[in-house]
C-alpha positions in Angstrom: 228.5 256.8 65.9 231.3 254.3 66.4 228.9 251.5 66.9 227.3 252.3 63.5 230.6 251.7 61.7 231.7 248.5 60.1 235.1 247.0 60.9 236.9 248.7 58.1 235.5 252.1 59.0 236.2 251.6 62.7 239.9 250.8 61.9 240.0 253.9 59.6 238.5 256.0 62.4 241.0 254.9 65.0 243.9 255.5 62.5 242.5 258.9 61.7 242.2 259.9 65.4 245.7 258.8 66.1 247.0 260.9 63.3 244.8 263.9 64.0 245.6 264.1 67.7 249.2 262.8 67.5 248.5 259.6 69.5 250.0 256.2 68.9 247.8 253.7 70.7 244.6 252.7 68.9 243.7 250.4 71.7 243.8 253.2 74.2 241.5 255.3 72.0 239.1 252.4 71.5 239.0 251.3 75.1 238.9 254.7 76.8 237.3 257.1 74.3 234.9 254.8 72.4 234.0 252.1 74.9 234.6 254.2 78.0 232.9 257.3 76.6 235.7 259.5 77.8 236.7 261.5 74.7 238.6 264.6 76.0 236.4 267.6 75.7 238.8 269.5 73.4 238.8 266.6 70.9 235.0 265.9 70.9 233.9 268.4 68.1 236.7 267.3 65.7 236.0 263.6 66.5 232.3 264.0 65.6 233.3 265.7 62.3 235.7 262.8 61.5 233.1 260.2 62.3 230.4 261.9 60.3 232.7 262.0 57.2 233.7 258.4 57.6 230.1 257.2 58.1 229.1 259.2 55.0 231.9 257.4 53.0 230.8 254.1 54.4 227.2 254.7 53.3 228.3 255.6 49.8 230.3 252.5 49.5 227.4 250.3 50.7 225.1 251.9 48.2 227.6 251.3 45.4 227.8 247.7 46.3 224.0 247.4 46.4 223.7 249.0 43.0 226.3 246.7 41.4 224.5 243.6 42.7 
């Protein structure tokens, strides 16, 4: 799901994960969780929900841009 995000949504996802799980290193999350595929099991379900919501928002924004063109 992370690979389907644009740069803005990815940044929002990393910020949201830091806030949600009380972490302070976005690089760690990106490198170990996203690229390395090692999301801690206890965080996986909530991470999926966060990503689904962010991708939904991204999709809506893209549709709005297309309509306005």
